[in-house]
N, CA, C and O atoms as a GROMACS GRO file, in nm:
protein
  540
    1MET      N    1  -1.050   0.532   0.060
    1MET     CA    2  -1.043   0.390  -0.011
    1MET      C    3  -0.948   0.428  -0.093
    1MET      O    4  -0.829   0.435  -0.061
    2MET      N    5  -1.006   0.461  -0.234
    2MET     CA    6  -0.871   0.473  -0.320
    2MET      C    7  -0.904   0.629  -0.366
    2MET      O    8  -1.010   0.690  -0.361
    3THR      N    9  -0.763   0.675  -0.418
    3THR     CA   10  -0.769   0.815  -0.445
    3THR      C   11  -0.832   0.808  -0.626
    3THR      O   12  -0.854   0.703  -0.686
    4MET      N   13  -0.849   0.938  -0.678
    4MET     CA   14  -0.878   0.932  -0.832
    4MET      C   15  -0.742   0.894  -0.873
    4MET      O   16  -0.766   0.786  -0.928
    5ARG      N   17  -0.623   0.910  -0.882
    5ARG     CA   18  -0.486   0.877  -0.912
    5ARG      C   19  -0.510   0.746  -0.926
    5ARG      O   20  -0.522   0.694  -1.036
    6VAL      N   21  -0.521   0.676  -0.805
    6VAL     CA   22  -0.515   0.530  -0.805
    6VAL      C   23  -0.611   0.457  -0.908
    6VAL      O   24  -0.574   0.370  -0.986
    7ALA      N   25  -0.753   0.513  -0.893
    7ALA     CA   26  -0.815   0.484  -0.985
    7ALA      C   27  -0.782   0.484  -1.133
    7ALA      O   28  -0.814   0.391  -1.208
    8LEU      N   29  -0.715   0.596  -1.172
    8LEU     CA   30  -0.689   0.612  -1.318
    8LEU      C   31  -0.562   0.496  -1.348
    8LEU      O   32  -0.542   0.426  -1.447
    9LYS      N   33  -0.492   0.505  -1.231
    9LYS     CA   34  -0.415   0.391  -1.260
    9LYS      C   35  -0.448   0.243  -1.292
    9LYS      O   36  -0.403   0.166  -1.376
   10VAL      N   37  -0.541   0.231  -1.198
   10VAL     CA   38  -0.593   0.090  -1.213
   10VAL      C   39  -0.682   0.072  -1.353
   10VAL      O   40  -0.702  -0.040  -1.399
   11LEU      N   41  -0.730   0.179  -1.411
   11LEU     CA   42  -0.810   0.160  -1.518
   11LEU      C   43  -0.711   0.149  -1.636
   11LEU      O   44  -0.718   0.058  -1.717
   12MET      N   45  -0.619   0.246  -1.641
   12MET     CA   46  -0.492   0.179  -1.727
   12MET      C   47  -0.418   0.086  -1.720
   12MET      O   48  -0.339   0.068  -1.812
   13VAL      N   49  -0.421   0.000  -1.612
   13VAL     CA   50  -0.371  -0.129  -1.609
   13VAL      C   51  -0.467  -0.237  -1.690
   13VAL      O   52  -0.441  -0.303  -1.790
   14TRP      N   53  -0.569  -0.231  -1.622
   14TRP     CA   54  -0.678  -0.287  -1.706
   14TRP      C   55  -0.693  -0.262  -1.855
   14TRP      O   56  -0.733  -0.352  -1.928
   15ALA      N   57  -0.667  -0.164  -1.894
   15ALA     CA   58  -0.667  -0.106  -2.034
   15ALA      C   59  -0.540  -0.197  -2.114
   15ALA      O   60  -0.552  -0.244  -2.227
   16GLY      N   61  -0.438  -0.206  -2.042
   16GLY     CA   62  -0.322  -0.269  -2.097
   16GLY      C   63  -0.360  -0.440  -2.100
   16GLY      O   64  -0.325  -0.508  -2.196
   17ILE      N   65  -0.431  -0.493  -1.994
   17ILE     CA   66  -0.472  -0.624  -2.010
   17ILE      C   67  -0.570  -0.616  -2.121
   17ILE      O   68  -0.530  -0.673  -2.222
   18LEU      N   69  -0.663  -0.574  -2.128
   18LEU     CA   70  -0.749  -0.575  -2.239
   18LEU      C   71  -0.664  -0.562  -2.382
   18LEU      O   72  -0.701  -0.625  -2.482
   19VAL      N   73  -0.573  -0.495  -2.384
   19VAL     CA   74  -0.493  -0.512  -2.497
   19VAL      C   75  -0.437  -0.671  -2.534
   19VAL      O   76  -0.456  -0.736  -2.637
   20LEU      N   77  -0.368  -0.702  -2.422
   20LEU     CA   78  -0.323  -0.858  -2.419
   20LEU      C   79  -0.427  -0.942  -2.439
   20LEU      O   80  -0.404  -1.034  -2.517
   21ALA      N   81  -0.559  -0.935  -2.382
   21ALA     CA   82  -0.675  -1.019  -2.416
   21ALA      C   83  -0.703  -1.026  -2.586
   21ALA      O   84  -0.715  -1.128  -2.654
   22ILE      N   85  -0.708  -0.913  -2.622
   22ILE     CA   86  -0.732  -0.898  -2.782
   22ILE      C   87  -0.620  -0.974  -2.852
   22ILE      O   88  -0.652  -1.064  -2.929
   23ALA      N   89  -0.495  -0.945  -2.831
   23ALA     CA   90  -0.388  -1.007  -2.888
   23ALA      C   91  -0.395  -1.183  -2.859
   23ALA      O   92  -0.382  -1.262  -2.952
   24ASN      N   93  -0.412  -1.216  -2.751
   24ASN     CA   94  -0.449  -1.330  -2.691
   24ASN      C   95  -0.567  -1.408  -2.785
   24ASN      O   96  -0.543  -1.519  -2.832
   25GLY      N   97  -0.687  -1.345  -2.807
   25GLY     CA   98  -0.773  -1.393  -2.870
   25GLY      C   99  -0.748  -1.397  -3.048
   25GLY      O  100  -0.806  -1.476  -3.122
   26LEU      N  101  -0.658  -1.305  -3.088
   26LEU     CA  102  -0.590  -1.317  -3.201
   26LEU      C  103  -0.503  -1.426  -3.258
   26LEU      O  104  -0.500  -1.473  -3.372
   27LEU      N  105  -0.433  -1.453  -3.151
   27LEU     CA  106  -0.347  -1.597  -3.153
   27LEU      C  107  -0.441  -1.716  -3.150
   27LEU      O  108  -0.442  -1.804  -3.236
   28ARG      N  109  -0.516  -1.710  -3.050
   28ARG     CA  110  -0.606  -1.828  -3.055
   28ARG      C  111  -0.690  -1.877  -3.180
   28ARG      O  112  -0.708  -1.996  -3.205
   29GLU      N  113  -0.746  -1.763  -3.263
   29GLU     CA  114  -0.792  -1.756  -3.361
   29GLU      C  115  -0.720  -1.802  -3.484
   29GLU      O  116  -0.765  -1.878  -3.569
   30SER      N  117  -0.604  -1.747  -3.482
   30SER     CA  118  -0.503  -1.762  -3.587
   30SER      C  119  -0.401  -1.878  -3.566
   30SER      O  120  -0.324  -1.897  -3.660
   31VAL      N  121  -0.394  -1.924  -3.504
   31VAL     CA  122  -0.292  -2.010  -3.471
   31VAL      C  123  -0.345  -2.146  -3.383
   31VAL      O  124  -0.346  -2.256  -3.438
   32LEU      N  125  -0.385  -2.132  -3.258
   32LEU     CA  126  -0.408  -2.224  -3.165
   32LEU      C  127  -0.544  -2.314  -3.234
   32LEU      O  128  -0.543  -2.436  -3.246
   33LEU      N  129  -0.656  -2.228  -3.274
   33LEU     CA  130  -0.778  -2.324  -3.321
   33LEU      C  131  -0.715  -2.410  -3.427
   33LEU      O  132  -0.700  -2.528  -3.398
   34PRO      N  133  -0.670  -2.361  -3.565
   34PRO     CA  134  -0.640  -2.445  -3.668
   34PRO      C  135  -0.537  -2.544  -3.612
   34PRO      O  136  -0.538  -2.654  -3.667
   35THR      N  137  -0.429  -2.522  -3.492
   35THR     CA  138  -0.324  -2.616  -3.495
   35THR      C  139  -0.358  -2.719  -3.398
   35THR      O  140  -0.301  -2.828  -3.391
   36PHE      N  141  -0.491  -2.664  -3.292
   36PHE     CA  142  -0.506  -2.792  -3.186
   36PHE      C  143  -0.643  -2.824  -3.179
   36PHE      O  144  -0.673  -2.912  -3.099
   37GLY      N  145  -0.751  -2.761  -3.257
   37GLY     CA  146  -0.871  -2.774  -3.237
   37GLY      C  147  -0.940  -2.725  -3.108
   37GLY      O  148  -0.880  -2.726  -3.000
   38THR      N  149  -1.052  -2.688  -3.119
   38THR     CA  150  -1.146  -2.589  -3.025
   38THR      C  151  -1.124  -2.610  -2.884
   38THR      O  152  -1.089  -2.515  -2.814
   39PRO      N  153  -1.143  -2.730  -2.834
   39PRO     CA  154  -1.139  -2.754  -2.682
   39PRO      C  155  -0.974  -2.734  -2.636
   39PRO      O  156  -0.944  -2.698  -2.523
   40ALA      N  157  -0.886  -2.762  -2.730
   40ALA     CA  158  -0.761  -2.742  -2.649
   40ALA      C  159  -0.698  -2.595  -2.683
   40ALA      O  160  -0.624  -2.537  -2.604
   41ALA      N  161  -0.741  -2.535  -2.824
   41ALA     CA  162  -0.721  -2.384  -2.817
   41ALA      C  163  -0.781  -2.308  -2.708
   41ALA      O  164  -0.713  -2.224  -2.649
   42LEU      N  165  -0.916  -2.332  -2.674
   42LEU     CA  166  -0.976  -2.256  -2.551
   42LEU      C  167  -0.910  -2.286  -2.431
   42LEU      O  168  -0.869  -2.194  -2.361
   43VAL      N  169  -0.895  -2.408  -2.398
   43VAL     CA  170  -0.803  -2.412  -2.250
   43VAL      C  171  -0.631  -2.337  -2.298
   43VAL      O  172  -0.596  -2.242  -2.227
   44LEU      N  173  -0.562  -2.367  -2.378
   44LEU     CA  174  -0.437  -2.307  -2.394
   44LEU      C  175  -0.457  -2.146  -2.390
   44LEU      O  176  -0.371  -2.071  -2.344
   45SER      N  177  -0.604  -2.092  -2.456
   45SER     CA  178  -0.585  -1.963  -2.456
   45SER      C  179  -0.614  -1.888  -2.340
   45SER      O  180  -0.558  -1.780  -2.323
   46GLY      N  181  -0.707  -1.938  -2.248
   46GLY     CA  182  -0.740  -1.925  -2.108
   46GLY      C  183  -0.630  -1.925  -2.020
   46GLY      O  184  -0.608  -1.839  -1.934
   47LEU      N  185  -0.548  -2.049  -2.051
   47LEU     CA  186  -0.430  -2.055  -1.941
   47LEU      C  187  -0.316  -1.929  -1.994
   47LEU      O  188  -0.235  -1.876  -1.918
   48ILE      N  189  -0.328  -1.906  -2.097
   48ILE     CA  190  -0.212  -1.789  -2.140
   48ILE      C  191  -0.258  -1.653  -2.099
   48ILE      O  192  -0.176  -1.568  -2.064
   49LEU      N  193  -0.407  -1.626  -2.101
   49LEU     CA  194  -0.447  -1.513  -2.076
   49LEU      C  195  -0.435  -1.493  -1.901
   49LEU      O  196  -0.393  -1.398  -1.835
   50SER      N  197  -0.473  -1.582  -1.872
   50SER     CA  198  -0.479  -1.599  -1.710
   50SER      C  199  -0.322  -1.571  -1.667
   50SER      O  200  -0.297  -1.484  -1.583
   51GLY      N  201  -0.223  -1.645  -1.723
   51GLY     CA  202  -0.104  -1.614  -1.678
   51GLY      C  203  -0.069  -1.465  -1.712
   51GLY      O  204  -0.032  -1.403  -1.612
   52LEU      N  205  -0.071  -1.392  -1.828
   52LEU     CA  206  -0.061  -1.266  -1.847
   52LEU      C  207  -0.124  -1.143  -1.758
   52LEU      O  208  -0.080  -1.028  -1.749
   53ILE      N  209  -0.228  -1.195  -1.700
   53ILE     CA  210  -0.306  -1.099  -1.613
   53ILE      C  211  -0.246  -1.115  -1.462
   53ILE      O  212  -0.242  -1.023  -1.380
   54LEU      N  213  -0.202  -1.237  -1.439
   54LEU     CA  214  -0.107  -1.254  -1.316
   54LEU      C  215   0.048  -1.167  -1.336
   54LEU      O  216   0.112  -1.107  -1.249
   55VAL      N  217   0.075  -1.182  -1.460
   55VAL     CA  218   0.208  -1.125  -1.481
   55VAL      C  219   0.200  -0.977  -1.483
   55VAL      O  220   0.300  -0.908  -1.461
   56VAL      N  221   0.092  -0.930  -1.507
   56VAL     CA  222   0.060  -0.764  -1.527
   56VAL      C  223   0.021  -0.715  -1.392
   56VAL      O  224   0.073  -0.615  -1.343
   57ALA      N  225  -0.083  -0.796  -1.322
   57ALA     CA  226  -0.076  -0.772  -1.169
   57ALA      C  227   0.055  -0.746  -1.102
   57ALA      O  228   0.087  -0.647  -1.036
   58TYR      N  229   0.133  -0.868  -1.136
   58TYR     CA  230   0.265  -0.853  -1.045
   58TYR      C  231   0.317  -0.719  -1.057
   58TYR      O  232   0.310  -0.632  -0.970
   59LEU      N  233   0.377  -0.705  -1.188
   59LEU     CA  234   0.459  -0.596  -1.244
   59LEU      C  235   0.397  -0.471  -1.203
   59LEU      O  236   0.475  -0.386  -1.159
   60SER      N  237   0.240  -0.434  -1.209
   60SER     CA  238   0.188  -0.318  -1.179
   60SER      C  239   0.169  -0.284  -1.058
   60SER      O  240   0.138  -0.167  -1.034
   61LEU      N  241   0.185  -0.396  -0.936
   61LEU     CA  242   0.165  -0.355  -0.806
   61LEU      C  243   0.238  -0.247  -0.733
   61LEU      O  244   0.175  -0.185  -0.647
   62PRO      N  245   0.391  -0.210  -0.761
   62PRO     CA  246   0.460  -0.121  -0.734
   62PRO      C  247   0.417  -0.006  -0.782
   62PRO      O  248   0.440   0.080  -0.698
   63TRP      N  249   0.365   0.038  -0.875
   63TRP     CA  250   0.322   0.149  -0.952
   63TRP      C  251   0.173   0.191  -0.892
   63TRP      O  252   0.151   0.311  -0.876
   64LEU      N  253   0.083   0.107  -0.864
   64LEU     CA  254  -0.050   0.129  -0.807
   64LEU      C  255  -0.034   0.176  -0.674
   64LEU      O  256  -0.116   0.253  -0.625
   65GLN      N  257   0.067   0.134  -0.609
   65GLN     CA  258   0.077   0.177  -0.451
   65GLN      C  259  -0.035   0.154  -0.347
   65GLN      O  260  -0.072   0.231  -0.259
   66LEU      N  261  -0.082   0.027  -0.377
   66LEU     CA  262  -0.190  -0.032  -0.288
   66LEU      C  263  -0.166  -0.033  -0.142
   66LEU      O  264  -0.047  -0.042  -0.111
   67LYS      N  265  -0.241  -0.026  -0.059
   67LYS     CA  266  -0.202   0.003   0.084
   67LYS      C  267  -0.275  -0.112   0.180
   67LYS      O  268  -0.268  -0.121   0.302
   68SER      N  269  -0.343  -0.195   0.093
   68SER     CA  270  -0.435  -0.281   0.192
   68SER      C  271  -0.489  -0.395   0.122
   68SER      O  272  -0.527  -0.374   0.007
   69ASN      N  273  -0.500  -0.522   0.174
   69ASN     CA  274  -0.561  -0.627   0.135
   69ASN      C  275  -0.685  -0.584   0.071
   69ASN      O  276  -0.713  -0.628  -0.040
   70ALA      N  277  -0.771  -0.490   0.140
   70ALA     CA  278  -0.911  -0.425   0.063
   70ALA      C  279  -0.906  -0.380  -0.049
   70ALA      O  280  -0.982  -0.420  -0.137
   71GLN      N  281  -0.805  -0.278  -0.069
   71GLN     CA  282  -0.758  -0.208  -0.199
   71GLN      C  283  -0.726  -0.320  -0.294
   71GLN      O  284  -0.754  -0.297  -0.412
   72LEU      N  285  -0.668  -0.448  -0.265
   72LEU     CA  286  -0.596  -0.541  -0.366
   72LEU      C  287  -0.724  -0.574  -0.409
   72LEU      O  288  -0.744  -0.556  -0.529
   73PHE      N  289  -0.836  -0.629  -0.328
   73PHE     CA  290  -0.970  -0.709  -0.366
   73PHE      C  291  -1.042  -0.584  -0.436
   73PHE      O  292  -1.089  -0.619  -0.544
   74LEU      N  293  -1.060  -0.471  -0.412
   74LEU     CA  294  -1.114  -0.382  -0.478
   74LEU      C  295  -1.076  -0.335  -0.623
   74LEU      O  296  -1.158  -0.286  -0.702
   75VAL      N  297  -0.921  -0.360  -0.653
   75VAL     CA  298  -0.882  -0.350  -0.790
   75VAL      C  299  -0.951  -0.485  -0.865
   75VAL      O  300  -1.022  -0.474  -0.965
   76GLY      N  301  -0.926  -0.587  -0.815
   76GLY     CA  302  -0.995  -0.718  -0.872
   76GLY      C  303  -1.091  -0.715  -0.902
   76GLY      O  304  -1.123  -0.762  -1.011
   77ILE      N  305  -1.179  -0.656  -0.819
   77ILE     CA  306  -1.311  -0.654  -0.847
   77ILE      C  307  -1.354  -0.532  -0.942
   77ILE      O  308  -1.463  -0.525  -0.998
   78SER      N  309  -1.272  -0.458  -0.948
   78SER     CA  310  -1.286  -0.342  -1.052
   78SER      C  311  -1.240  -0.397  -1.173
   78SER      O  312  -1.303  -0.360  -1.272
   79TRP      N  313  -1.144  -0.479  -1.192
   79TRP     CA  314  -1.086  -0.538  -1.320
   79TRP      C  315  -1.212  -0.648  -1.376
   79TRP      O  316  -1.240  -0.659  -1.496
   80LEU      N  317  -1.260  -0.702  -1.300
   80LEU     CA  318  -1.373  -0.801  -1.306
   80LEU      C  319  -1.480  -0.754  -1.398
   80LEU      O  320  -1.514  -0.811  -1.502
   81VAL      N  321  -1.545  -0.613  -1.334
   81VAL     CA  322  -1.658  -0.518  -1.362
   81VAL      C  323  -1.635  -0.481  -1.503
   81VAL      O  324  -1.714  -0.489  -1.597
   82LEU      N  325  -1.513  -0.438  -1.501
   82LEU     CA  326  -1.505  -0.355  -1.621
   82LEU      C  327  -1.492  -0.451  -1.749
   82LEU      O  328  -1.550  -0.431  -1.856
   83THR      N  329  -1.418  -0.544  -1.725
   83THR     CA  330  -1.406  -0.708  -1.811
   83THR      C  331  -1.526  -0.731  -1.848
   83THR      O  332  -1.542  -0.753  -1.968
   84LEU      N  333  -1.649  -0.733  -1.755
   84LEU     CA  334  -1.765  -0.798  -1.764
   84LEU      C  335  -1.844  -0.676  -1.852
   84LEU      O  336  -1.902  -0.714  -1.954
   85VAL      N  337  -1.849  -0.551  -1.824
   85VAL     CA  338  -1.898  -0.472  -1.906
   85VAL      C  339  -1.850  -0.441  -2.054
   85VAL      O  340  -1.923  -0.405  -2.146
   86PHE      N  341  -1.745  -0.456  -2.058
   86PHE     CA  342  -1.653  -0.460  -2.231
   86PHE      C  343  -1.738  -0.588  -2.275
   86PHE      O  344  -1.841  -0.570  -2.340
   87GLU      N  345  -1.693  -0.728  -2.238
   87GLU     CA  346  -1.750  -0.821  -2.292
   87GLU      C  347  -1.895  -0.813  -2.377
   87GLU      O  348  -1.922  -0.822  -2.496
   88PHE      N  349  -1.986  -0.790  -2.236
   88PHE     CA  350  -2.115  -0.790  -2.305
   88PHE      C  351  -2.156  -0.661  -2.376
   88PHE      O  352  -2.252  -0.670  -2.453
   89SER      N  353  -2.099  -0.546  -2.361
   89SER     CA  354  -2.124  -0.441  -2.452
   89SER      C  355  -2.077  -0.467  -2.598
   89SER      O  356  -2.150  -0.458  -2.696
   90PHE      N  357  -1.933  -0.503  -2.600
   90PHE     CA  358  -1.878  -0.560  -2.740
   90PHE      C  359  -1.974  -0.673  -2.774
   90PHE      O  360  -2.024  -0.658  -2.885
   91GLY      N  361  -2.005  -0.755  -2.726
   91GLY     CA  362  -2.057  -0.852  -2.769
   91GLY      C  363  -2.226  -0.836  -2.824
   91GLY      O  364  -2.264  -0.896  -2.924
   92LEU      N  365  -2.305  -0.757  -2.754
   92LEU     CA  366  -2.412  -0.706  -2.811
   92LEU      C  367  -2.411  -0.597  -2.935
   92LEU      O  368  -2.492  -0.587  -3.027
   93TRP      N  369  -2.312  -0.530  -2.912
   93TRP     CA  370  -2.280  -0.440  -3.029
   93TRP      C  371  -2.254  -0.514  -3.150
   93TRP      O  372  -2.279  -0.462  -3.259
   94GLN      N  373  -2.205  -0.632  -3.141
   94GLN     CA  374  -2.170  -0.737  -3.262
   94GLN      C  375  -2.288  -0.782  -3.302
   94GLN      O  376  -2.296  -0.815  -3.420
   95GLY      N  377  -2.404  -0.794  -3.218
   95GLY     CA  378  -2.515  -0.831  -3.274
   95GLY      C  379  -2.556  -0.991  -3.219
   95GLY      O  380  -2.655  -1.054  -3.257
   96LYS      N  381  -2.452  -1.042  -3.118
   96LYS     CA  382  -2.474  -1.169  -3.048
   96LYS      C  383  -2.602  -1.151  -2.961
   96LYS      O  384  -2.636  -1.044  -2.909
   97SER      N  385  -2.665  -1.267  -2.953
   97SER     CA  386  -2.786  -1.298  -2.838
   97SER      C  387  -2.706  -1.325  -2.708
   97SER      O  388  -2.590  -1.364  -2.689
   98TRP      N  389  -2.827  -1.285  -2.612
   98TRP     CA  390  -2.784  -1.336  -2.477
   98TRP      C  391  -2.724  -1.470  -2.470
   98TRP      O  392  -2.610  -1.494  -2.429
   99PRO      N  393  -2.805  -1.551  -2.509
   99PRO     CA  394  -2.757  -1.690  -2.493
   99PRO      C  395  -2.624  -1.724  -2.530
   99PRO      O  396  -2.545  -1.785  -2.458
  100GLU      N  397  -2.594  -1.674  -2.675
  100GLU     CA  398  -2.457  -1.671  -2.741
  100GLU      C  399  -2.333  -1.625  -2.640
  100GLU      O  400  -2.227  -1.687  -2.626
  101LEU      N  401  -2.367  -1.515  -2.581
  101LEU     CA  402  -2.304  -1.445  -2.457
  101LEU      C  403  -2.280  -1.522  -2.339
  101LEU      O  404  -2.179  -1.526  -2.268
  102LEU      N  405  -2.397  -1.588  -2.330
  102LEU     CA  406  -2.359  -1.660  -2.157
  102LEU      C  407  -2.292  -1.781  -2.214
  102LEU      O  408  -2.236  -1.849  -2.128
  103GLU      N  409  -2.286  -1.821  -2.330
  103GLU     CA  410  -2.219  -1.975  -2.340
  103GLU      C  411  -2.090  -1.978  -2.305
  103GLU      O  412  -2.036  -2.082  -2.266
  104ALA      N  413  -2.027  -1.860  -2.316
  104ALA     CA  414  -1.880  -1.858  -2.263
  104ALA      C  415  -1.839  -1.884  -2.091
  104ALA      O  416  -1.729  -1.891  -2.036
  105TYR      N  417  -1.980  -1.894  -2.037
  105TYR     CA  418  -1.954  -1.919  -1.920
  105TYR      C  419  -2.004  -2.060  -1.854
  105TYR      O  420  -2.033  -2.076  -1.736
  106SER      N  421  -2.007  -2.154  -1.956
  106SER     CA  422  -2.055  -2.274  -1.954
  106SER      C  423  -1.930  -2.376  -1.952
  106SER      O  424  -1.943  -2.464  -1.867
  107PHE      N  425  -1.852  -2.382  -2.002
  107PHE     CA  426  -1.736  -2.467  -1.965
  107PHE      C  427  -1.724  -2.533  -2.156
  107PHE      O  428  -1.629  -2.596  -2.203
  108LYS      N  429  -1.815  -2.502  -2.207
  108LYS     CA  430  -1.864  -2.577  -2.299
  108LYS      C  431  -1.730  -2.579  -2.419
  108LYS      O  432  -1.680  -2.472  -2.454
  109ASP      N  433  -1.680  -2.715  -2.476
  109ASP     CA  434  -1.581  -2.726  -2.568
  109ASP      C  435  -1.465  -2.648  -2.509
  109ASP      O  436  -1.404  -2.557  -2.566
  110GLY      N  437  -1.440  -2.697  -2.379
  110GLY     CA  438  -1.286  -2.628  -2.304
  110GLY      C  439  -1.313  -2.482  -2.277
  110GLY      O  440  -1.215  -2.428  -2.224
  111ASN      N  441  -1.388  -2.423  -2.293
  111ASN     CA  442  -1.386  -2.274  -2.249
  111ASN      C  443  -1.365  -2.258  -2.098
  111ASN      O  444  -1.438  -2.312  -2.016
  112ILE      N  445  -1.276  -2.192  -2.071
  112ILE     CA  446  -1.246  -2.172  -1.915
  112ILE      C  447  -1.253  -2.024  -1.886
  112ILE      O  448  -1.171  -1.975  -1.807
  113TRP      N  449  -1.351  -1.944  -1.946
  113TRP     CA  450  -1.363  -1.823  -1.959
  113TRP      C  451  -1.355  -1.779  -1.778
  113TRP      O  452  -1.286  -1.695  -1.720
  114LEU      N  453  -1.456  -1.872  -1.727
  114LEU     CA  454  -1.488  -1.832  -1.582
  114LEU      C  455  -1.336  -1.828  -1.473
  114LEU      O  456  -1.310  -1.759  -1.375
  115VAL      N  457  -1.260  -1.933  -1.547
  115VAL     CA  458  -1.138  -1.949  -1.466
  115VAL      C  459  -1.070  -1.807  -1.489
  115VAL      O  460  -1.018  -1.748  -1.394
  116VAL      N  461  -1.072  -1.760  -1.603
  116VAL     CA  462  -1.005  -1.631  -1.668
  116VAL      C  463  -1.039  -1.506  -1.563
  116VAL      O  464  -0.964  -1.430  -1.502
  117LEU      N  465  -1.187  -1.517  -1.566
  117LEU     CA  466  -1.250  -1.384  -1.477
  117LEU      C  467  -1.212  -1.433  -1.313
  117LEU      O  468  -1.188  -1.337  -1.240
  118LEU      N  469  -1.206  -1.531  -1.266
  118LEU     CA  470  -1.162  -1.569  -1.133
  118LEU      C  471  -1.004  -1.517  -1.099
  118LEU      O  472  -0.961  -1.469  -0.994
  119ILE      N  473  -0.941  -1.540  -1.210
  119ILE     CA  474  -0.795  -1.512  -1.211
  119ILE      C  475  -0.770  -1.344  -1.190
  119ILE      O  476  -0.687  -1.290  -1.118
  120THR      N  477  -0.862  -1.286  -1.271
  120THR     CA  478  -0.884  -1.146  -1.287
  120THR      C  479  -0.913  -1.082  -1.164
  120THR      O  480  -0.854  -0.983  -1.120
  121THR      N  481  -1.023  -1.153  -1.100
  121THR     CA  482  -1.058  -1.095  -0.959
  121THR      C  483  -0.944  -1.091  -0.856
  121THR      O  484  -0.924  -0.997  -0.780
  122PHE      N  485  -0.878  -1.196  -0.861
  122PHE     CA  486  -0.807  -1.237  -0.766
  122PHE      C  487  -0.642  -1.220  -0.796
  122PHE      O  488  -0.561  -1.269  -0.719
  123SER      N  489  -0.611  -1.162  -0.889
  123SER     CA  490  -0.459  -1.129  -0.938
  123SER      C  491  -0.412  -1.039  -0.841
  123SER      O  492  -0.333  -1.086  -0.760
  124PRO      N  493  -0.440  -0.929  -0.832
  124PRO     CA  494  -0.388  -0.828  -0.734
  124PRO      C  495  -0.347  -0.887  -0.607
  124PRO      O  496  -0.239  -0.858  -0.555
  125TYR      N  497  -0.440  -0.978  -0.549
  125TYR     CA  498  -0.403  -1.035  -0.412
  125TYR      C  499  -0.292  -1.127  -0.433
  125TYR      O  500  -0.186  -1.126  -0.371
  126VAL      N  501  -0.328  -1.214  -0.534
  126VAL     CA  502  -0.212  -1.324  -0.561
  126VAL      C  503  -0.078  -1.273  -0.580
  126VAL      O  504   0.023  -1.324  -0.531
  127ALA      N  505  -0.083  -1.153  -0.664
  127ALA     CA  506   0.066  -1.100  -0.698
  127ALA      C  507   0.124  -1.030  -0.582
  127ALA      O  508   0.247  -1.018  -0.576
  128ALA      N  509   0.039  -0.976  -0.476
  128ALA     CA  510   0.079  -0.926  -0.366
  128ALA      C  511   0.128  -0.998  -0.266
  128ALA      O  512   0.199  -0.950  -0.177
  129ARG      N  513   0.079  -1.166  -0.274
  129ARG     CA  514   0.132  -1.263  -0.187
  129ARG      C  515   0.229  -1.298  -0.227
  129ARG      O  516   0.306  -1.346  -0.145
  130LEU      N  517   0.271  -1.292  -0.364
  130LEU     CA  518   0.403  -1.362  -0.445
  130LEU      C  519   0.494  -1.250  -0.403
  130LEU      O  520   0.591  -1.287  -0.336
  131ARG      N  521   0.486  -1.136  -0.425
  131ARG     CA  522   0.564  -1.021  -0.363
  131ARG      C  523   0.606  -1.019  -0.226
  131ARG      O  524   0.703  -0.957  -0.181
  132GLY      N  525   0.519  -1.099  -0.158
  132GLY     CA  526   0.542  -1.124   0.004
  132GLY      C  527   0.492  -1.004   0.089
  132GLY      O  528   0.537  -0.983   0.202
  133TRP      N  529   0.400  -0.931   0.032
  133TRP     CA  530   0.318  -0.827   0.081
  133TRP      C  531   0.218  -0.907   0.173
  133TRP      O  532   0.189  -1.024   0.152
  134TRP      N  533   0.165  -0.823   0.286
  134TRP     CA  534   0.054  -0.840   0.363
  134TRP      C  535   0.019  -0.992   0.379
  134TRP      O  536  -0.082  -1.038   0.326
  135LYS      N  537   0.109  -1.072   0.457
  135LYS     CA  538   0.055  -1.223   0.491
  135LYS      C  539  -0.064  -1.241   0.544
  135LYS      O  540  -0.103  -1.354   0.569
   0.00000   0.00000   0.00000
């Protein structure tokens, strides 16, 4: 499947995505929410983050040196799991309740977090297709 070296690279790329997600959250809270209000800010923030994830996947593919569609999907699922573990762990650490945490998965007030998670999962495959790999 994947070597430890590739797995470490996958983790490093995900850490970069995490930094971009945090920066996106800061942008949402400081600029988008005051300017556009909650529904529009959440949609814009979700679209921005989805675009960033796709760009990172596209740029990182040659470095990751994945060899098959199965590896692309394994990377996407790994990024999804890492994201979910981070989201729930961080939220619980902040003292949020489970209902508060699960609210992000309801599309309430324009929240498209589920779409971002789908993009995260499929971004390596989509990026490979955009590069013309493995039709």
